[in-house]
N, C-alpha and C positions, 0 to 999 in steps of 0.2 A: 114230684117232679121236685128237683133239686135246684135251688134257690140257686145255689153260687156257680151253677153253669147255665141254667136256662134265661135263653134271651128271648124275649116277646118281640113282636115287631107287627106294623102294620103298615102295608104294603097294596099301594094305588095299582090298578091295573096297568099291566106293561111294565111295571119296576121290576129291578132285579136285585136281588142278594147274593153278593158276591163274597164266598168267605173260603179260606185255605184250615182245612182242620187236621191236626193229628191224632184224633181220635175220631170213633165211629161219632154221629151224629144221627140223633131221633129230633126228627121235624113233623109237627104236627101242625094241621092246617083245623083250625077255630073258625072261621068264615071265611066261606068263596072257595076260589083251587087256584092250587099252584102245579104248575112244571116244577119236577124238581130230575135236575141234569148232576153226572158228578165226570170228575177229569177222566181219559180212559175208557166211560164205560161206555156199550152202544146202546144200553135201554134208559130210557125215559121214562118218567114215573108220575102221573098225574092224581091228583091229590083230590079230594072232593073234603067239604067240613064233618069232619069229627073222626078224619083219617089222620094216619100213621104211618110213616116209611125209618126204617136206621138203613143208615148207609153201612154197606158194605166195605169199604174201603175210604181209605186218607186221601188228600188232597183238595183240588178245587172244588168246588163244590157252587154250582148255582140254583136257585129259588126264585123263581119268575111269577109274578100274580096275572093269572089268564083272567081274574074280576078284580074289584078290591077284596084283599085278605087279611086275615090278623092268624098269624102263628107262633110257635115257640121252636127254640132251636135246644135244643140241651146235649151238652157233650158227655158222650158216657165213657169212662172207663175201662179198664181189660176186665174187671171185676162186678160189674156190672152189665154184662152179656153184650159187649161190644165185641162188635163184627157178627154178629148173628143179625136175620133178616126177623123184620117183625111182620106180624099179622097186621093189615089195613083194621081198622075199630071197629069197622062196617067187612067183614070178611066179604070178601067179592066185589067188594066196591069200586077200589083201584084199580087201575087199569096204565098197561104200559103204551105211551101214546109213542106213535112212529116220530122218527125227529124230524121237527118243522123247520125247512128249509126257508131262513129268514131273507 
């Protein structure tokens, strides 16, 4: 992980991390379960502990903790695989969730 562009975060259940990004972001779930959604993308992604996801667009990014969670967010430049979808750390375990109505 690049220490200059990585943010370590602890989120309590039902807390949301919102940020705007100009570059793709790698989100890693170290502990817990996260719900990730991107502005303009109809898909939602749920990450379990040990999984990661790379955003494929810029703009608003929302990361919600479904349970108490620990995560890292790493900004990716164009020379670091930006714009490419990452495979979960444990293939087959990441799942796209139906959009949850509030």
